[in-house]
Residue frames relative to the residue before (quaternion, step in Angstrom):
aa qw qx qy qz dx dy dz
M 1.0000 0.0000 0.0000 0.0000 0.00 0.00 0.00
P 0.4435 -0.6730 0.5192 0.2843 3.64 -0.77 0.99
V 0.4401 -0.6598 0.5591 0.2417 3.51 -1.24 0.76
T 0.0423 0.8042 -0.5806 0.1198 3.63 -0.40 1.25
R 0.7009 -0.4242 0.3689 0.4389 3.46 -1.33 -0.01
S 0.6904 0.4596 -0.2844 0.4809 3.60 0.87 -0.90
T 0.6932 0.4523 -0.3357 0.4497 3.72 0.80 -0.62
L 0.6515 0.4963 -0.3345 0.4663 3.60 1.15 -0.47
L 0.8272 0.1540 0.0017 0.5404 3.56 0.83 -0.99
Q 0.1492 0.7478 -0.6324 0.1362 3.49 -0.74 1.20
V 0.0689 -0.8952 0.4400 0.0147 3.44 0.84 1.26
T 0.0043 -0.8144 0.5802 -0.0072 3.53 -0.76 1.04
R 0.7497 0.1908 -0.1432 0.6173 3.63 1.28 -0.19
I 0.0786 -0.7566 0.6482 0.0353 3.55 -1.03 1.01
Y 0.2048 -0.7592 0.6118 0.0862 3.50 -0.64 1.23
A 0.0379 0.8681 -0.4827 0.1092 3.49 -0.40 1.28
E 0.3721 -0.6711 0.5865 0.2593 3.54 -1.14 0.76
D 0.5916 -0.5737 0.4226 0.3772 3.49 -1.19 0.77
A 0.6369 0.5453 -0.3469 0.4203 3.60 0.75 -0.88
A 0.6783 0.4847 -0.3096 0.4573 3.60 0.89 -0.84
L 0.6519 0.5209 -0.3227 0.4468 3.61 1.01 -0.69
E 0.6291 0.5508 -0.3245 0.4422 3.57 1.26 -0.44
L 0.6508 0.5263 -0.3161 0.4467 3.58 1.20 -0.48
P 0.6273 -0.5800 0.3637 0.3711 3.50 -1.18 0.64
R 0.6220 0.5368 -0.3347 0.4614 3.65 1.05 -0.75
G 0.6606 0.5364 -0.2962 0.4338 3.57 0.99 -0.79
Q 0.6456 0.5176 -0.2741 0.4901 3.41 1.24 -0.84
E 0.6088 0.5556 -0.3198 0.4673 3.58 1.12 -0.71
I 0.6852 0.4924 -0.3003 0.4448 3.52 0.93 -0.99
V 0.6389 0.5311 -0.3166 0.4576 3.56 1.00 -0.94
A 0.6574 0.5253 -0.3198 0.4354 3.59 0.99 -0.77
R 0.5910 0.5797 -0.3857 0.4074 3.61 1.13 -0.49
W 0.7700 0.1763 -0.1244 0.6005 3.69 1.25 -0.51
P 0.1626 -0.8585 0.4840 0.0481 3.46 0.37 1.38
D 0.6954 0.4657 -0.2621 0.4804 3.54 1.23 -0.65
A 0.5240 0.6387 -0.4472 0.3429 3.64 1.09 -0.14
E 0.5255 -0.6142 0.5204 0.2752 3.51 -1.33 0.67
I 0.2329 -0.7580 0.5903 0.1508 3.60 -0.80 0.89
V 0.1098 -0.8045 0.5836 0.0097 3.57 -0.60 1.20
P 0.2885 -0.7762 0.5198 0.2101 3.69 -0.30 1.03
V 0.0033 -0.7734 0.6340 -0.0025 3.59 -1.06 0.79
A 0.5234 -0.6481 0.4669 0.2966 3.53 -1.23 0.62
S 0.8090 0.0717 0.0221 0.5830 3.52 1.19 -0.80
H 0.4437 -0.6758 0.5093 0.2950 3.61 -0.84 0.84
W 0.6583 0.5074 -0.3481 0.4336 3.63 1.12 -0.39
Q 0.7881 0.3375 -0.1536 0.4913 3.58 1.15 -0.47
I 0.2785 0.7320 -0.5564 0.2775 3.45 0.13 1.38
P 0.3383 -0.7983 0.4630 0.1843 3.58 -0.01 1.31
E 0.6703 0.4997 -0.3292 0.4389 3.62 0.90 -0.72
V 0.7444 0.3924 -0.2015 0.5013 3.53 1.12 -0.43
H 0.8146 0.1797 -0.0623 0.5479 3.67 0.78 -1.02
G 0.8693 0.2349 -0.1667 0.4017 3.46 -1.29 0.73
D 0.6150 0.5054 -0.3796 0.4715 3.58 1.23 0.16
E 0.4034 -0.7351 0.4979 0.2213 3.58 -0.45 1.27
A 0.5758 0.5766 -0.3981 0.4213 3.69 1.01 -0.52
N 0.6238 0.5542 -0.3641 0.4138 3.60 1.04 -0.34
V 0.4477 0.6895 -0.4915 0.2875 3.66 1.08 -0.09
A 0.6652 0.5146 -0.3418 0.4194 3.57 0.85 -0.71
R 0.7443 0.3553 -0.2194 0.5212 3.60 1.28 -0.48
W 0.1291 0.8523 -0.4962 0.1033 3.59 1.34 0.55
V 0.7893 0.3437 -0.2042 0.4661 3.58 0.55 -1.14
R 0.5908 0.5548 -0.3735 0.4513 3.65 1.06 -0.50
I 0.6549 0.4870 -0.3359 0.4702 3.62 0.90 -0.80
K 0.6660 0.5186 -0.3189 0.4311 3.64 0.92 -0.80
T 0.6489 0.5162 -0.2998 0.4718 3.53 1.31 -0.63
E 0.7979 0.3717 -0.1480 0.4509 3.57 0.77 -1.11
A 0.7437 0.4131 -0.2399 0.4677 3.69 0.99 -0.61
L 0.0163 -0.7430 0.6688 0.0184 3.51 -1.20 0.69
V 0.2261 -0.7593 0.6013 0.1040 3.55 -1.02 0.86
L 0.1150 -0.7721 0.6244 0.0289 3.53 -1.00 0.86
G 0.1043 0.8153 -0.5498 0.1488 3.49 -0.67 1.26
V 0.4109 -0.6450 0.5765 0.2879 3.53 -1.43 -0.11
K 0.3236 -0.7361 0.5618 0.1945 3.57 -0.78 1.05
K 0.2113 -0.8346 0.4986 0.1009 3.55 -0.41 1.22
S 0.7432 0.3539 -0.2216 0.5228 3.61 1.03 -0.65
L 0.0945 -0.8004 0.5920 0.0014 3.65 -0.41 1.24
V 0.2076 0.7739 -0.5678 0.1888 3.52 -0.27 1.18
T 0.1610 -0.7422 0.6406 0.1132 3.58 -1.02 0.83
R 0.2237 -0.8203 0.5246 0.0429 3.49 -0.72 1.21
P 0.4784 -0.6059 0.5287 0.3528 3.60 -1.03 0.45
N 0.1221 -0.8017 0.5799 0.0779 3.65 -1.10 0.58
G 0.1330 -0.8402 0.5111 0.1232 3.50 0.26 -1.28
R 0.6848 0.4492 -0.2820 0.4998 3.55 1.20 -0.29
S 0.8058 0.1802 -0.1180 0.5516 3.62 0.11 -1.17
A 0.7900 0.0103 0.0334 0.6121 3.60 1.12 -0.66
D 0.6134 -0.5344 0.4084 0.4139 3.51 -1.28 0.16
F 0.8031 0.0742 -0.0225 0.5908 3.56 1.11 -0.84
I 0.3231 -0.6838 0.6061 0.2463 3.56 -1.27 0.38
A 0.2711 -0.7651 0.5589 0.1698 3.57 -0.54 1.10
P 0.6546 -0.4765 0.4109 0.4191 3.55 -1.31 0.17
S 0.4634 -0.6749 0.4891 0.3009 3.60 -0.92 0.91
T 0.2998 -0.6939 0.6240 0.1981 3.51 -1.27 0.64
A 0.7869 0.1159 -0.1008 0.5976 3.59 1.26 -0.09
N 0.1357 -0.7777 0.6060 0.0974 3.61 -1.26 0.28
G 0.7277 0.3693 -0.2597 0.5164 3.57 -0.80 0.91
C 0.2294 -0.7831 0.5738 0.0699 3.54 -1.25 0.30
A 0.4348 -0.6720 0.5363 0.2679 3.55 -1.19 0.68
M 0.6269 0.5077 -0.3456 0.4794 3.64 1.26 -0.36
A 0.3345 -0.7728 0.5266 0.1165 3.47 -1.24 0.35
C 0.0666 0.8195 -0.5599 0.1025 3.63 0.52 1.12
A 0.4600 -0.7540 0.3875 0.2642 3.56 -0.54 1.09
Y 0.7077 0.4267 -0.2546 0.5023 3.61 1.18 -0.39
C 0.3771 0.7663 -0.4734 0.2157 3.62 1.20 0.06
Y 0.4006 -0.7417 0.4855 0.2316 3.61 -0.89 1.01
V 0.5048 0.6635 -0.4442 0.3281 3.70 1.06 -0.50
P 0.7169 0.4407 -0.3462 0.4146 3.67 0.48 -0.88
R 0.5188 0.6054 -0.4489 0.4035 3.68 1.13 -0.36
R 0.7278 0.4408 -0.2456 0.4644 3.58 0.96 -0.86
K 0.8020 0.3135 -0.1655 0.4808 3.61 0.75 -0.90
G 0.5369 -0.6935 0.3622 0.3156 3.61 1.16 -0.34
Y 0.8788 -0.0821 0.0332 0.4689 3.54 -0.80 1.17
S 0.8915 -0.0883 -0.0239 0.4437 3.58 -1.08 -0.59
N 0.0761 -0.8719 0.4827 0.0314 3.61 1.04 -0.72
P 0.0360 0.7869 -0.6134 0.0570 3.64 0.42 1.20
V 0.6869 -0.5000 0.3292 0.4121 3.44 -1.38 0.17
T 0.1953 -0.7050 0.6762 0.0871 3.51 -1.30 0.91
V 0.1151 -0.7711 0.6216 0.0759 3.59 -0.68 1.03
F 0.3013 -0.7305 0.5881 0.1724 3.58 -1.08 0.92
A 0.3345 -0.7891 0.4901 0.1591 3.53 -0.70 1.13
N 0.6127 0.5596 -0.3763 0.4121 3.62 1.14 -0.29
I 0.0520 0.8574 -0.5111 0.0299 3.58 0.73 0.80
E 0.6274 0.5417 -0.3356 0.4476 3.53 1.02 -0.82
Q 0.6632 0.4852 -0.3204 0.4713 3.64 0.94 -0.71
I 0.6144 0.5315 -0.3260 0.4835 3.59 1.07 -0.79
S 0.6720 0.4948 -0.3232 0.4462 3.62 0.78 -0.96
R 0.6354 0.5190 -0.3388 0.4606 3.63 0.84 -0.82
H 0.6681 0.5108 -0.3313 0.4277 3.54 0.79 -0.88
V 0.6285 0.5231 -0.2990 0.4919 3.63 1.10 -0.92
A 0.6688 0.5008 -0.3140 0.4509 3.61 0.77 -0.94
R 0.6366 0.5269 -0.3222 0.4618 3.55 1.00 -0.78
H 0.6833 0.4796 -0.3004 0.4614 3.53 0.90 -1.00
I 0.6169 0.5309 -0.3586 0.4572 3.64 0.96 -0.67
A 0.6558 0.5315 -0.2984 0.4455 3.61 0.90 -0.94
K 0.6413 0.5342 -0.3274 0.4429 3.51 1.04 -0.96
Q 0.6625 0.5522 -0.3218 0.3907 3.67 0.99 -0.82
G 0.2263 -0.7729 0.5438 0.2360 3.54 1.14 -0.78
V 0.7502 -0.3811 0.2850 0.4590 3.53 -1.25 -0.40
K 0.4176 -0.6787 0.5320 0.2863 3.60 -0.95 0.82
T 0.2228 -0.8162 0.5304 0.0541 3.53 -0.72 1.24
E 0.7490 0.2656 -0.1578 0.5862 3.59 1.24 -0.37
P 0.4504 -0.6822 0.5102 0.2675 3.65 -0.82 0.85
T 0.1053 -0.7471 0.6488 0.0992 3.51 -1.25 0.66
Q 0.6317 -0.5214 0.3563 0.4496 3.65 -1.11 0.13
C 0.5410 0.6039 -0.4018 0.4257 3.57 1.24 -0.28
D 0.7369 -0.2576 0.1785 0.5989 3.67 1.00 -0.73
P 0.4870 -0.6862 0.4547 0.2918 3.63 -0.96 0.76
E 0.8185 0.2902 -0.1411 0.4754 3.62 0.92 -0.60
A 0.7953 0.2978 -0.1558 0.5046 3.63 0.89 -0.96
W 0.4867 -0.6154 0.5394 0.3055 3.43 -1.33 0.43
V 0.2211 -0.8228 0.5162 0.0876 3.59 -0.58 1.19
Y 0.1208 -0.7979 0.5894 0.0361 3.58 -0.75 1.05
D 0.2832 -0.7310 0.5939 0.1808 3.59 -0.75 0.93
I 0.1192 -0.8306 0.5406 0.0595 3.61 -0.51 1.12
G 0.7316 0.4383 -0.2088 0.4786 3.67 1.32 0.10
E 0.1632 0.8490 -0.4982 0.0658 3.59 1.11 0.62
N 0.8208 0.2367 -0.1122 0.5076 3.58 0.90 -0.93
S 0.7463 0.2903 -0.2193 0.5574 3.55 1.07 0.56
D 0.4045 -0.6494 0.5504 0.3342 3.63 -1.25 -0.09
C 0.3862 -0.7643 0.4734 0.2065 3.55 -0.42 1.28
S 0.6095 0.5512 -0.3870 0.4183 3.67 0.93 -0.41
V 0.6410 0.4380 -0.3005 0.5541 3.57 1.22 -0.61
D 0.6059 0.5812 -0.3540 0.4119 3.56 0.85 -0.74
A 0.6425 0.5337 -0.2910 0.4666 3.58 1.18 -0.86
L 0.5894 0.5375 -0.3916 0.4587 3.62 1.15 -0.13
L 0.7181 0.4931 -0.2223 0.4379 3.50 1.13 -0.65
S 0.7874 -0.0556 0.0781 0.6090 3.65 1.10 -0.67
E 0.5696 -0.5998 0.4497 0.3371 3.50 -1.49 0.06
N 0.2909 0.8011 -0.4841 0.1981 3.55 1.38 0.24
V 0.6788 0.4963 -0.2841 0.4607 3.64 0.77 -1.06
R 0.6961 0.4695 -0.3042 0.4500 3.53 0.79 -0.89
D 0.6049 0.5421 -0.3636 0.4561 3.64 1.05 -0.64
L 0.6850 0.4546 -0.2916 0.4889 3.61 0.91 -0.82
C 0.6222 0.5009 -0.3650 0.4783 3.67 0.98 -0.56
D 0.6280 0.5292 -0.3359 0.4613 3.57 1.00 -0.77
L 0.5988 0.5470 -0.3466 0.4712 3.59 1.02 -0.77
F 0.7199 0.4097 -0.2719 0.4897 3.68 0.73 -0.99
R 0.5534 0.6008 -0.4002 0.4155 3.69 1.00 -0.47
M 0.7689 0.3579 -0.1769 0.4993 3.55 1.07 -0.80
T 0.6085 0.5278 -0.3051 0.5080 3.55 1.45 0.35
P 0.2829 -0.8224 0.4759 0.1309 3.57 -0.13 1.36
T 0.7282 0.4565 -0.2744 0.4314 3.67 1.09 -0.45
A 0.7650 0.3130 -0.1792 0.5335 3.64 1.26 -0.09
K 0.2121 -0.7443 0.6179 0.1383 3.48 -1.45 0.29
A 0.3389 -0.6608 0.6110 0.2741 3.55 -1.21 0.46
S 0.0702 -0.7562 0.6502 0.0210 3.54 -1.29 0.59
F 0.2118 0.7392 -0.6374 0.0505 3.46 -1.34 0.60
A 0.4090 -0.6823 0.5540 0.2455 3.47 -1.29 0.68
T 0.0178 -0.8159 0.5779 0.0040 3.55 -1.10 0.62
K 0.2181 -0.7573 0.6013 0.1317 3.60 -1.35 0.51
F 0.6477 0.4933 -0.2499 0.5241 3.46 1.50 0.21
V 0.2324 -0.7758 0.5654 0.1564 3.64 -0.60 1.02
N 0.0424 -0.7779 0.6234 -0.0667 3.51 -0.53 1.35
R 0.1809 -0.8262 0.5235 0.1026 3.58 -0.04 1.25
D 0.4697 0.6339 -0.4979 0.3601 3.63 1.02 0.06
L 0.5742 0.6087 -0.3615 0.4112 3.60 1.25 -0.53
L 0.5736 0.6243 -0.3709 0.3790 3.55 1.19 -0.54
E 0.6665 0.5009 -0.2950 0.4668 3.55 1.22 -0.33
W 0.5334 0.7011 -0.3613 0.3057 3.68 1.24 -0.09
D 0.2947 -0.7854 0.5125 0.1836 3.61 1.01 -0.33
P 0.0993 0.8527 -0.5100 0.0543 3.59 0.78 1.06
A 0.3451 -0.7853 0.4785 0.1876 3.70 1.18 -0.01
G 0.6822 -0.5247 0.2916 0.4174 3.60 1.03 0.72
R 0.5636 0.5978 -0.3741 0.4302 3.59 1.27 0.09
V 0.7141 0.3723 -0.2856 0.5196 3.75 1.10 0.15
R 0.1751 -0.7756 0.6021 0.0718 3.56 -0.81 1.04
I 0.0924 -0.7670 0.6315 0.0667 3.60 -0.64 1.06
R 0.1214 -0.7830 0.6040 0.0854 3.56 -0.94 0.91
F 0.2556 -0.7751 0.5676 0.1078 3.52 -0.49 1.26
S 0.3225 -0.7554 0.5429 0.1750 3.54 -0.80 1.07
L 0.0423 -0.8069 0.5887 -0.0243 3.58 -0.66 1.04
M 0.1019 0.7275 -0.6739 0.0789 3.46 -1.40 0.74
P 0.6737 -0.5105 0.3354 0.4160 3.57 -1.23 0.41
T 0.5992 -0.6430 0.3549 0.3187 3.49 -0.88 0.97
A 0.6428 0.5533 -0.3240 0.4191 3.53 0.98 -0.93
V 0.6757 0.4727 -0.2805 0.4913 3.57 1.08 -0.85
A 0.6283 0.5685 -0.3205 0.4234 3.61 1.00 -0.94
K 0.6402 0.5493 -0.3380 0.4173 3.58 1.03 -0.83
V 0.6805 0.4733 -0.2757 0.4868 3.53 1.22 -0.51
T 0.8136 0.3400 -0.1260 0.4546 3.51 0.87 -1.04
D 0.7180 0.4509 -0.2122 0.4860 3.57 1.11 -0.78
L 0.0478 0.8527 -0.5189 0.0359 3.64 0.47 1.05
R 0.8295 0.1603 -0.1571 0.5115 3.56 -1.04 0.81
T 0.5063 0.6134 -0.4391 0.4179 3.66 1.04 0.57
S 0.6123 -0.5107 0.4572 0.3940 3.51 -1.38 0.17
P 0.4964 -0.6563 0.4430 0.3558 3.64 -0.83 0.89
M 0.6640 -0.5356 0.3545 0.3829 3.52 -1.28 0.67
A 0.6540 0.5230 -0.3449 0.4241 3.67 0.88 -0.76
E 0.6405 0.5121 -0.3274 0.4693 3.58 1.12 -0.73
R 0.6177 0.5364 -0.3498 0.4565 3.59 1.01 -0.82
I 0.6926 0.4930 -0.2769 0.4478 3.57 0.82 -0.94
A 0.6307 0.5312 -0.3047 0.4766 3.58 1.02 -0.89
A 0.6647 0.5313 -0.3181 0.4179 3.62 0.99 -0.74
I 0.5265 0.6901 -0.4125 0.2763 3.60 1.06 -0.63
N 0.6861 0.4799 -0.2968 0.4591 3.61 0.80 -1.06
D 0.6390 0.5301 -0.3470 0.4361 3.67 0.93 -0.81
F 0.6938 0.4622 -0.3108 0.4565 3.58 0.90 -0.89
V 0.5871 0.5442 -0.3717 0.4701 3.62 1.06 -0.61
E 0.6871 0.4676 -0.3080 0.4630 3.64 0.88 -0.86
A 0.6608 0.5156 -0.3124 0.4470 3.59 1.10 -0.57
G 0.6591 -0.5477 0.3155 0.4075 3.58 1.24 0.05
Y 0.5199 0.5960 -0.4475 0.4175 3.61 1.20 0.21
E 0.3574 -0.5797 0.6610 0.3150 3.49 -1.49 0.22
V 0.0748 -0.8194 0.5682 0.0042 3.46 -0.86 0.98
H 0.0175 -0.7762 0.6300 -0.0170 3.50 -0.78 1.21
V 0.3537 -0.7169 0.5560 0.2276 3.58 -1.22 0.11
N 0.2357 -0.7080 0.6413 0.1787 3.52 -1.24 0.67
F 0.1533 -0.7172 0.6618 0.1551 3.60 -0.90 0.80
S 0.3191 0.7551 -0.4399 0.3667 3.44 0.19 1.43
P 0.5894 -0.3742 -0.7130 0.0651 1.49 -1.57 1.91
V 0.4364 -0.6318 0.5581 0.3144 3.50 -1.19 0.51
I 0.1151 -0.7851 0.6084 0.0102 3.60 -0.65 1.20
L 0.3073 -0.7904 0.4987 0.1795 3.65 -0.62 1.05
T 0.0190 0.7843 -0.6187 0.0421 3.50 0.00 1.29
P 0.6727 -0.4943 0.3118 0.4537 3.64 -1.16 0.20
E 0.7335 0.3839 -0.2243 0.5142 3.61 1.14 -0.48
W 0.2924 0.8327 -0.4591 0.1016 3.60 1.19 0.10
I 0.6424 0.5309 -0.3448 0.4320 3.64 0.97 -0.72
G 0.6977 0.4476 -0.2966 0.4742 3.58 0.88 -0.76
E 0.6161 0.5561 -0.3373 0.4444 3.49 1.17 -0.72
W 0.6854 0.4587 -0.2708 0.4964 3.68 0.99 -0.88
T 0.5803 0.5560 -0.3761 0.4612 3.61 1.06 -0.60
E 0.6707 0.5297 -0.2895 0.4309 3.56 0.86 -0.89
L 0.6275 0.5446 -0.2969 0.4706 3.41 1.14 -0.99
F 0.6833 0.4806 -0.3004 0.4604 3.57 0.74 -1.03
E 0.5990 0.5547 -0.3538 0.4564 3.61 1.01 -0.66
Q 0.6884 0.4886 -0.2799 0.4572 3.51 0.90 -1.03
L 0.6380 0.5312 -0.3109 0.4628 3.55 1.04 -0.82
D 0.6677 0.5187 -0.2949 0.4452 3.58 0.85 -0.88
A 0.6493 0.5284 -0.2880 0.4650 3.50 1.07 -0.90
A 0.7462 0.4661 -0.2254 0.4184 3.53 0.93 -0.87
L 0.6441 0.5954 -0.3086 0.3681 3.58 1.17 -0.67
S 0.4373 -0.6749 0.5341 0.2608 3.57 -1.00 0.73
P 0.6334 -0.5048 0.3938 0.4345 3.68 -1.13 0.22
R 0.6357 0.5278 -0.3256 0.4596 3.56 0.99 -0.74
A 0.6878 0.4597 -0.3014 0.4741 3.59 0.91 -0.87
K 0.6254 0.5341 -0.3397 0.4564 3.57 0.98 -0.61
A 0.6934 0.5006 -0.3179 0.4093 3.56 0.85 -0.87
Q 0.7380 0.3603 -0.2312 0.5216 3.64 1.12 -0.33
L 0.4629 0.7340 -0.4109 0.2795 3.58 1.20 0.03
A 0.1185 0.7290 -0.6724 0.0492 3.60 -1.08 0.72
C 0.2343 -0.7934 0.5538 0.0943 3.60 -1.24 0.47
E 0.2326 -0.6896 0.6586 0.1914 3.48 -1.41 0.19
V 0.1650 -0.7666 0.6167 0.0693 3.65 -1.01 0.88
I 0.0262 0.8064 -0.5823 0.0993 3.51 -0.67 1.29
F 0.2484 -0.7609 0.5829 0.1395 3.59 -0.53 1.17
L 0.7004 -0.5091 0.3736 0.3328 3.39 -1.41 0.74
T 0.0037 0.7060 -0.7078 -0.0237 3.49 -1.15 0.99
H 0.1349 -0.8070 0.5746 0.0211 3.59 -0.81 1.04
N 0.2258 -0.7839 0.5711 0.0914 3.52 -1.26 0.13
E 0.5124 -0.6878 0.3985 0.3248 3.63 -0.73 1.11
Q 0.6524 0.5009 -0.3617 0.4390 3.62 0.84 -0.81
L 0.6325 0.4873 -0.3474 0.4918 3.73 0.92 -0.75
H 0.5891 0.5677 -0.3738 0.4370 3.66 0.92 -0.76
D 0.6873 0.4992 -0.2839 0.4447 3.48 0.87 -1.00
V 0.6391 0.5345 -0.3143 0.4551 3.55 1.04 -0.86
N 0.6545 0.5461 -0.2775 0.4431 3.53 0.98 -1.10
L 0.6120 0.5524 -0.3678 0.4301 3.59 1.01 -0.70
G 0.6550 0.5010 -0.3106 0.4728 3.64 1.16 -0.53
W 0.8196 0.2634 -0.1667 0.4808 3.69 0.90 -0.30
H 0.8097 0.0710 0.0310 0.5817 3.52 1.11 -0.86
P 0.0399 -0.8663 0.4974 0.0231 3.66 0.53 1.07
K 0.5482 0.6296 -0.3710 0.4067 3.53 1.27 -0.71
A 0.6160 0.5550 -0.3513 0.4348 3.64 0.96 -0.82
E 0.6865 0.5251 -0.2971 0.4059 3.57 0.95 -1.04
E 0.5608 0.5863 -0.4186 0.4081 3.60 1.16 -0.18
L 0.6721 0.4318 -0.2882 0.5280 3.59 1.28 -0.37
L 0.7445 0.4563 -0.2266 0.4315 3.61 0.97 -0.99
W 0.7751 0.3240 -0.1832 0.5106 3.59 0.95 -0.75
T 0.1688 0.7796 -0.5605 0.2229 3.54 -0.08 1.34
P 0.1473 -0.8540 0.4896 0.0961 3.64 0.51 1.27
E 0.5812 0.5808 -0.3964 0.4097 3.67 1.04 -0.46
N 0.7550 0.3624 -0.2073 0.5056 3.59 1.21 -0.49
Q 0.7252 0.4661 -0.2188 0.4572 3.53 1.28 -0.18
E 0.1748 -0.7642 0.6153 0.0828 3.54 -1.29 0.51
T 0.6122 -0.5610 0.4251 0.3603 3.50 -1.35 0.37
K 0.0789 -0.7824 0.6177 -0.0069 3.53 -1.04 0.89
L 0.2143 -0.7310 0.6301 0.1507 3.58 -0.94 0.90
S 0.2970 -0.8024 0.5007 0.1313 3.53 -0.46 1.31
Q 0.7028 -0.4800 0.3227 0.4142 3.57 -1.29 0.37
N 0.7100 0.4423 -0.2781 0.4721 3.62 1.09 -0.58
G 0.6198 -0.5702 0.3238 0.4310 3.62 1.29 0.22
A 0.5055 0.6542 -0.4334 0.3587 3.67 1.24 -0.13
V 0.3463 -0.6917 0.5878 0.2369 3.56 -1.16 0.61
N 0.0222 0.7958 -0.5996 0.0821 3.60 -0.50 1.24
V 0.2947 -0.7023 0.5930 0.2613 3.49 -1.37 -0.23
R 0.1040 -0.7652 0.6353 0.0024 3.44 -1.17 0.91
Y 0.6311 -0.5139 0.3688 0.4490 3.56 -1.24 0.10
R 0.6169 -0.5719 0.3891 0.3754 3.50 -1.13 0.80
Y 0.6974 -0.5609 0.2853 0.3429 3.43 -1.15 1.05
G 0.6970 0.4748 -0.2769 0.4605 3.60 0.70 -1.08
L 0.6546 0.5321 -0.2890 0.4526 3.55 0.91 -1.03
K 0.7202 0.4620 -0.2647 0.4447 3.50 0.82 -1.05
S 0.6291 0.5397 -0.3381 0.4457 3.64 0.94 -0.84
Q 0.6406 0.5062 -0.3105 0.4869 3.63 1.09 -0.78
A 0.6756 0.5031 -0.2941 0.4517 3.58 0.87 -0.99
V 0.6065 0.5489 -0.3517 0.4552 3.62 1.09 -0.76
A 0.6509 0.4970 -0.3123 0.4813 3.60 0.89 -1.01
Q 0.6813 0.4941 -0.3290 0.4283 3.63 0.79 -0.97
L 0.6637 0.4932 -0.3157 0.4654 3.66 0.91 -0.83
E 0.6470 0.5136 -0.3286 0.4579 3.61 0.94 -0.71
S 0.5980 0.5511 -0.3090 0.4932 3.52 1.14 -0.75
L 0.6741 0.4866 -0.3099 0.4613 3.64 0.89 -0.88
I 0.6386 0.5546 -0.2978 0.4426 3.57 1.12 -0.84
A 0.6684 0.5202 -0.2593 0.4642 3.48 1.12 -0.93
R 0.6443 0.5225 -0.2850 0.4803 3.53 1.28 -0.69
H 0.8193 0.3076 -0.1330 0.4652 3.54 0.73 -1.14
L 0.7743 0.1874 -0.1108 0.5942 3.55 1.26 -0.53
P 0.0178 -0.8594 0.5103 0.0275 3.64 0.69 0.99
Y 0.6623 0.5065 -0.3299 0.4427 3.66 1.06 -0.31
C 0.5772 0.6017 -0.3450 0.4310 3.53 1.38 -0.22
R 0.1922 -0.7761 0.5846 0.1376 3.65 -0.47 1.10
V 0.3511 -0.7068 0.5825 0.1947 3.48 -1.05 1.01
R 0.2881 -0.7879 0.5173 0.1693 3.58 -0.38 1.23
Y 0.7388 -0.2268 0.0919 0.6280 3.61 1.15 -0.69
A 0.1085 -0.7680 0.6268 0.0739 3.50 -1.37 0.41
F 0.1775 0.7720 -0.5968 0.1276 3.50 -0.83 0.93
């Protein structure tokens, strides 16, 4: 079944904070689903029916489809990054309607984790605008961008899906369109062609996440097919977006070299000269988590055959203090070098911004 707006989102219940319902954006969102039940909640973080209840594992996808959470983001902080972007902007949403088996967000919030939309978009936009102004002109290039300060606006959600729910993403993209010293950036696994009408004027970088089709069919549930993501790149470039790709996550299957070679050949054949001229990529190898592994066994054990390979993995203490697993050091360093060599051979115009 194709992944569409209607298959991703059939909202029947909106869990809403009172403060969010009082804001114009909250009222707009509720009006999109006039038949949905409004369930008052004290906090968008604490909804036992949705978050933190292991009994929800069996209803993982149904909750993502039918539930929407509406809240107010209280902590507005822009953090330095240096990898995908110079800075991580405050999220305008949290959670996702898609269901990638390796997603790190459920580790933090718990179990199904449907989309929470933050209604205080005007407050978030003012914060971002002030932060951009404070930076001034970028005087030294970084791997993120040689000239503009890059702000990731979708750390905890997929902005292409968020744009189906509210105008939050468009409001932020409009802010960056009028800001010559900065760019917005977000990664996505969903092709939302409504974004082609936005006129981003080169101030928005979309990073389409790509991986071999055979692996994605097992791990990337409810996402746009790989062929559709690749086919969209030229159109988004023509519409005024900067388009990069994320080769992420790289999962070391027994056939991984052949699978990635095939993907790179497909990408090279599909891209226009204009798309190739501006292309860059990020390479991110799989990081997994024992808690998420246990959750996945309850709803999608087939994915864990690819993701959980203790013979190849070791414990890793992440920057946020979480205990995760990654590929063993020697294996990973060799695989990174092999993948970069494949990129250089099949996509010689594609700059690798970083690989880890």
